C-alpha positions in Angstrom: -17.6 12.9 -3.2 -16.3 12.7 -6.8 -17.2 9.9 -9.1 -13.5 8.6 -8.9 -13.7 8.6 -5.0 -17.0 6.8 -5.1 -15.6 4.2 -7.5 -12.5 3.7 -5.4 -14.5 3.3 -2.2 -16.5 0.6 -4.0 -13.3 -1.3 -4.2 -11.5 -0.4 -1.0 -13.2 2.0 1.4 -10.7 4.8 1.8 -12.9 7.1 3.9 -10.8 6.5 7.1 -7.6 7.8 5.3 -9.5 11.0 4.3 -11.2 11.5 7.7 -8.2 13.0 9.4 -4.3 13.1 9.6 -4.2 11.0 12.9 -5.5 7.9 11.2 -3.4 8.4 8.1 -0.2 8.8 10.1 -1.0 5.7 12.2 -1.8 3.6 9.0 1.4 4.7 7.2 3.6 4.1 10.3 2.1 0.7 10.9 2.4 -0.3 7.3 6.1 0.6 7.2 6.7 -1.1 10.5 5.0 -4.3 9.2 7.2 -4.2 6.1 10.3 -3.9 8.4 9.0 -6.8 10.4 8.9 -9.0 7.3 12.5 -8.1 6.6 13.5 -9.1 10.1 11.6 -12.4 9.8 13.5 -13.4 6.7 16.8 -12.2 8.2 16.3 -14.2 11.4 15.4 -17.3 9.5 18.4 -17.0 7.2 20.8 -16.2 10.1 19.6 -19.1 12.3 20.0 -21.5 9.3 23.5 -20.2 8.6 24.5 -20.5 12.2 23.1 -24.0 12.8 22.2 -25.8 9.6 19.5 -27.5 11.6 15.8 -27.6 10.8 15.0 -28.2 14.5 16.9 -25.1 15.4 14.9 -23.1 12.9 11.7 -24.6 14.3 12.6 -23.4 17.8 12.1 -19.9 16.6 8.3 -20.5 16.4 8.3 -21.5 20.1 10.5 -18.6 21.1 8.0 -16.2 19.4 4.8 -17.9 20.4 5.3 -18.1 24.2 6.0 -14.4 24.7 3.1 -13.6 22.4 0.7 -15.4 24.6 2.1 -14.4 28.0 2.7 -10.8 27.3 -0.5 -10.5 25.2 -2.5 -11.3 28.3 -0.5 -8.8 30.3 -0.9 -6.2 27.6 -4.7 -6.7 27.5 -4.9 -6.0 31.2 -2.7 -2.9 31.0 -4.6 -1.6 28.0 -7.8 -1.2 30.1 -5.9 0.5 32.9 -3.5 3.0 31.4 -3.2 5.5 28.6 -3.1 3.2 25.5 -1.2 5.7 23.4 1.6 5.9 26.0 1.7 2.1 26.3 2.2 1.6 22.6 4.8 4.4 22.5 6.8 2.6 25.2 6.5 -0.9 23.7 7.4 0.4 20.2 10.4 2.2 21.6 11.5 -1.1 23.1 11.1 -2.9 19.8 13.2 -0.2 18.1 16.0 -0.8 20.6 15.8 -4.5 20.1 16.0 -4.1 16.3 19.1 -2.0 16.8 20.6 -4.7 18.9 19.8 -7.3 16.2 21.6 -5.1 13.7 24.7 -4.8 16.1 25.0 -8.6 16.6 24.8 -9.2 12.9 27.2 -6.4 11.8 29.7 -7.4 14.4 29.4 -11.0 13.4 28.7 -12.2 16.9 27.4 -15.5 15.6 25.6 -16.5 18.8 22.5 -18.6 18.4 21.5 -18.0 22.1 21.8 -14.2 21.8 19.7 -14.3 18.6 16.9 -16.3 20.3 16.9 -13.9 23.3 16.6 -10.9 21.1 13.8 -12.5 19.0 11.9 -13.3 22.2 12.3 -9.8 23.4 11.0 -8.4 20.1 8.0 -10.7 20.3 7.3 -9.8 23.9 7.3 -6.0 23.1 5.0 -6.5 20.2 2.6 -8.6 22.2 2.6 -6.2 25.1 1.4 -3.3 22.9 -0.8 -5.3 20.5 -4.1 -5.2 22.5 -3.8 -1.4 23.0 -2.9 -0.8 19.4 -6.1 -2.7 18.3 -8.3 -0.3 20.2 -7.1 2.8 18.3 -9.4 2.3 15.2 -12.8 2.6 17.0 -11.5 5.6 19.0 -10.3 7.5 15.9 -13.2 6.7 13.5 -17.0 7.0 13.6 -18.8 3.7 14.0 -19.7 3.4 10.3 -16.0 3.6 9.3 -14.6 1.1 11.8 -14.9 -1.9 9.5 -13.2 0.1 6.7 -10.4 1.0 9.1 -9.9 -2.6 10.1 -9.8 -3.5 6.4 -7.2 -1.0 5.6 -4.9 -2.3 8.3 -5.4 -5.8 7.1 -4.5 -4.7 3.5 -1.3 -3.2 4.9 -0.5 -6.5 6.5 -1.1 -8.4 3.2 1.0 -5.9 1.2 3.9 -6.3 3.7 3.6 -10.1 3.6 3.6 -10.0 -0.2 6.6 -7.7 -0.8 8.5 -7.9 2.5 10.1 -11.4 2.1 11.2 -10.8 -1.5 12.8 -7.5 -0.5 14.4 -9.1 2.5 16.0 -11.8 0.3 17.4 -9.1 -2.0 18.8 -7.1 0.9 20.4 -10.2 2.4 21.9 -11.2 -0.9 23.4 -7.7 -1.7 23.9 -6.1 1.7 23.7 -8.7 4.4 21.2 -9.4 7.3 22.4 -6.5 9.3 20.9 -4.0 6.8 17.5 -5.8 7.1 17.6 -5.1 10.9 18.6 -1.5 10.3 15.7 -0.9 7.9 13.4 -2.5 10.5 14.7 0.0 13.2 14.0 2.9 10.8 10.5 1.5 10.2 9.9 1.6 13.9 10.7 5.3 13.9 7.9 5.7 11.4 5.6 3.7 13.7 6.5 6.0 16.6 5.7 9.0 14.5 2.3 7.6 13.7 1.4 6.9 17.3 3.0 10.1 18.8 0.4 12.3 16.9 -2.6 10.5 18.5 -4.6 12.0 21.3 -4.4 10.5 24.8 -6.3 7.2 24.8 -7.3 6.4 28.3 -10.0 3.7 28.7 -13.6 5.1 28.9 -15.1 4.9 32.4 -13.3 3.6 35.5 -9.9 2.2 34.7 -9.4 -1.5 35.5 -6.7 -2.6 37.9 -4.1 -4.7 36.1 -3.8 -8.3 37.4 -5.0 -11.9 36.9 -8.6 -11.0 37.8 -8.7 -8.3 35.1 -7.4 -10.8 32.6 -10.0 -13.4 33.6 -12.8 -10.7 33.3 -11.9 -10.2 29.7 -12.4 -13.9 28.9 -15.6 -14.0 31.0 -16.9 -11.1 29.1 -16.4 -12.8 25.8 -18.3 -15.8 27.2 -21.3 -13.5 28.0 -21.5 -12.2 24.4 -22.6 -14.9 21.9 -21.5 -12.8 18.9 -17.9 -12.5 20.3 -17.7 -16.1 21.4 -19.0 -17.2 18.0 -16.5 -15.1 16.1 -13.6 -16.5 18.1 -14.9 -20.1 17.8 -15.2 -19.6 14.0 -11.6 -18.5 13.9 -10.5 -21.5 16.0 -12.3 -23.9 13.6 -10.6 -22.2 10.6 -7.1 -22.2 11.9 -6.9 -25.2 14.2 -8.7 -27.6 11.8 -7.5 -26.4 8.4 -4.2 -24.6 8.7 -2.1 -25.9 5.7 1.4 -24.4 6.0 3.1 -27.4 7.7 2.0 -29.6 4.8 3.4 -27.3 2.1 6.8 -29.0 1.9 5.4 -32.5 1.5 2.8 -31.5 -1.0 5.5 -29.7 -3.0 7.8 -32.8 -2.8 5.1 -35.3 -3.7 3.4 -33.5 -6.5 5.6 -30.7 -7.9 9.1 -31.9 -7.8 10.2 -30.3 -4.5 11.5 -27.1 -6.2 12.0 -24.3 -3.7 10.5 -21.8 -6.2 7.3 -23.7 -6.1 7.2 -23.8 -2.3 7.5 -20.1 -2.3 4.6 -19.8 -4.7 2.3 -21.4 -2.2 2.9 -18.6 0.2 2.7 -16.0 -2.5 -0.6 -17.4 -3.7 -2.2 -16.9 -0.3 -0.8 -13.4 -0.1 -2.0 -12.5 -3.6 -5.5 -13.7 -2.8 -5.4 -11.6 0.4 -4.3 -8.4 -1.5 -6.9 -8.9 -4.2 -9.6 -9.3 -1.5 -8.3 -6.2 0.3 -8.6 -4.3 -2.9 -12.4 -4.9 -3.1 -12.9 -4.8 0.7 -15.1 -1.7 0.4 -18.2 -3.9 -0.2 -17.4 -5.9 3.0 -16.7 -2.7 5.0 -20.2 -1.4 4.1 -21.9 -4.7 4.8 -24.5 -4.6 7.5 -24.0 -8.2 8.5 -20.3 -8.8 9.3 -21.2 -12.0 11.2 -22.7 -13.5 8.0 -19.7 -12.5 6.0 -17.4 -14.0 8.5 -19.2 -17.3 8.6 -19.5 -17.6 4.8 -15.9 -16.7 4.1 -14.5 -19.0 6.9 -16.4 -21.8 5.1 -14.9 -20.8 1.8 -11.4 -20.9 3.4 -12.1 -24.6 4.3 -13.3 -25.4 0.9 -10.3 -23.8 -0.8 -7.8 -25.7 1.4 -9.6 -29.0 0.7 -9.4 -28.2 -3.0 -5.6 -27.6 -2.5 -5.4 -31.0 -0.9 -6.9 -32.6 -4.0 -5.2 -30.5 -6.7 -2.8 -32.3 -9.0 -2.0 -29.4 -11.3 0.1 -26.5 -10.0 -2.2 -23.8 -11.5 -5.2 -25.4 -9.7 -3.3 -25.7 -6.4 -2.2 -22.0 -6.5 -5.8 -21.0 -7.5 -7.2 -22.8 -4.5 -4.7 -21.1 -2.2 -5.5 -17.7 -3.6 -9.2 -18.3 -3.0 -8.4 -19.4 0.6 -6.3 -16.3 1.1 -9.0 -14.0 -0.2 -11.6 -15.7 2.0 -9.3 -15.4 5.0 -8.9 -11.6 4.4 -12.7 -11.1 4.4 -13.1 -13.2 7.5 -10.4 -11.4 9.4 -11.8 -8.0 8.5 -15.3 -9.0 9.6 -14.1 -10.5 12.8 -12.1 -7.4 13.7 -15.2 -5.3 13.1 -17.3 -7.5 15.4 -14.7 -7.5 18.1 -14.3 -3.7 18.2 -18.0 -2.8 17.9 -19.5 -5.4 20.2 -17.1 -4.5 23.0 -17.4 -1.4 25.2 -14.3 0.8 25.3 -13.6 -0.1 29.0 -13.0 -3.7 27.9 -11.6 -3.4 24.5 -8.0 -4.0 25.7 -8.8 -7.3 27.3 -11.0 -8.5 24.5 -8.4 -7.5 22.0 -5.9 -9.5 24.0 -8.2 -12.6 23.6 -8.4 -11.9 19.8 -4.6 -11.5 19.7 -4.0 -14.8 21.5 -6.5 -16.7 19.4 -5.0 -15.2 16.3 -1.4 -16.2 17.1 -1.9 -19.6 18.8 -4.6 -21.0 16.5 -2.3 -21.2 13.4 0.5 -22.8 15.4 -1.8 -25.4 16.9 -3.3 -25.9 13.4 0.0 -26.5 11.8 0.9 -29.0 14.5 -2.3 -30.8 13.9 -1.7 -30.8 10.1 1.8 -32.1 10.5 0.8 -34.9 12.9 -2.2 -36.1 10.8 -0.2 -35.8 7.6 2.6 -38.0 9.2 0.1 -40.6 10.4 -1.9 -40.7 7.2 -1.1 -38.5 4.2 -0.9 -34.8 3.3 -4.0 -35.2 1.0 -6.0 -36.7 3.8 -4.9 -34.1 6.4 -5.8 -31.2 4.0 -9.1 -32.6 2.8 -10.2 -33.7 6.3 -9.2 -30.4 7.8 -11.1 -28.4 5.2 -14.2 -30.5 5.6 -14.1 -30.3 9.4 -13.6 -26.6 9.2 -16.8 -26.2 7.0 -18.7 -28.5 9.4 -17.6 -26.5 12.4 -18.5 -23.2 10.9 -21.8 -24.6 9.8 -22.5 -25.6 13.4 -21.7 -22.1 14.6 -24.0 -20.6 11.9 -26.8 -22.9 12.9 -26.6 -22.3 16.6 -25.4 -18.7 17.1 -28.2 -16.4 16.1 -26.4 -13.4 17.7 -23.5 -13.7 15.4 -25.7 -14.2 12.3 -27.7 -11.1 13.1 -24.9 -8.9 14.5 -25.2 -5.4 13.2 -22.4 -2.8 13.9 -24.4 -0.1 15.7 -24.0 1.9 18.8 -26.8 -0.1 20.3 -24.5 -3.2 20.3 -22.0 -1.5 22.4 -24.7 -0.4 24.9 -26.0 -3.9 25.1 -22.4 -5.1 25.7 -22.2 -2.8 28.7 -25.5 -4.1 30.0 -24.3 -7.7 29.6 -21.1 -6.8 31.5 -23.1 -5.4 34.4 -25.2 -8.5 34.5 -22.2 -10.7 34.4 -20.5 -8.9 37.3 
């Protein structure tokens, strides 16, 4: 390795991108697809507002997306441990491409139907959720154990980059070309995603394939309960999202402290994304850490502290700084959790456990924003933010004090072997 490569890996560990063309194609295709997804997100929000002029109608989008994510995420986890995961992702991605094309058609033909738009958004969400658990299992199958955390980090960096640049690009495309072009770009991005997955080898689950069904889904949750490191990782994420999620309070904080300007409201989201991108740029140190559980616990606590600071900040620069710190901490926490989930789970159960991770990841923020909005309405935005941050830190501290397995988790092959033994004992 050259000095330059070594220096770069000290910032962000790029070994997975150099390890083989399969991972590179998958990463590039996924990154482009995520960028396209951000364009569609902005286009849908804009189109719903233009059609209805109703904040409640825009809010329904969250429900239309969340319900299919949970339901089809469970089904997808069961299927991912029963069939060829590569084939499952190819089929679901093709379905999403078709839906993106239908979104473009309804926009370009000026159909102007709120109901049709909601149906297509639900279908898009269902397709993504159905393939998400299988897609999450690709990294440990393509990379050696010592590069799995780096692979997870690279995919999270791609998410942060798409979140940082996608909404702004979407706004420009809508202003100059219309929402239909956003949907068309998303469809093209899905072609890139298909190309990335098509070059992968067959990915059937190791060992005896599970039989899809409710019992298989339940076995995934029961397996998590038998592994303290997994249970602790998910509980830490629940504390961080349910107790401290701040997004629902952004508008009221902006109105009360910073004049209610839409530009400032946008800066809140940008600050979190900037923190995440900066953290991703130095994620090489986290990827090489021998204690991802400790990293996750520490950074989840920093997330809570950052959001409590945001709740108290009266200067814009300080508020944005606190959000950037929280965004960076969230990135490190997500990378560490992803490493724990994939390396503490035998391949035969990675689909079902990844489904649990997916459901916790998509439902926790929604519940957290509901909590924040309710508490903020009954008390104040300041109280809701500060109390949420403090409760997050207290909850994470409780996990750290009681969950020795999470604190001492080391990403080794032995962990996976122990997982298989724990599974046999549970069954």
